[in-house]
N, C-alpha and C positions, 0 to 999 in steps of 0.2 A: 504494501501500499505506500504510496506516495503524500507524502504532509506538503500542504499548500497554506501560505499566509495569505490571509483575505484582508483586504485594505477596505476599510469606510472612511467615503468621505461625504462632508454635508455639503450640499449646493444650494442655492438659494430657491429652489424648487423641489429639495426634498434630498433623500439619502440614496448613494449608489456604493453598491460592493464589488471588488472584482479581486481576482488572486493576480499575487506578485509575480511580475515574471511572465506573463502570459497576455500579451498585448491585445487589446481590440474584445477583450473578454471580460462580459458583464455579468455576475452569477446574480445580484438582486439588487432591484430599485424599489424606493418605496417614501411616504410622506415621513415615517417616523425611524429612528433608532431600532425600536422594538420589532418591525415589523421587516427589517433589514435580518435581524438574528432570524427571526422565525422562517425566513423564505430561503435564505441561503445555503441551508442542507439540503434541501430538495431538490436545488437547481444544480446543485454539485452533482 
């Protein structure tokens, strides 16, 4: 199993999460940090 580091950024229109080192891949988007945490696991 490979370990990925997920970066969560706050933007003016919400939050976005993506894996470090993989360009152009977004694993989750949401209005709150909690939404990102809930959805990132299923996206990966």
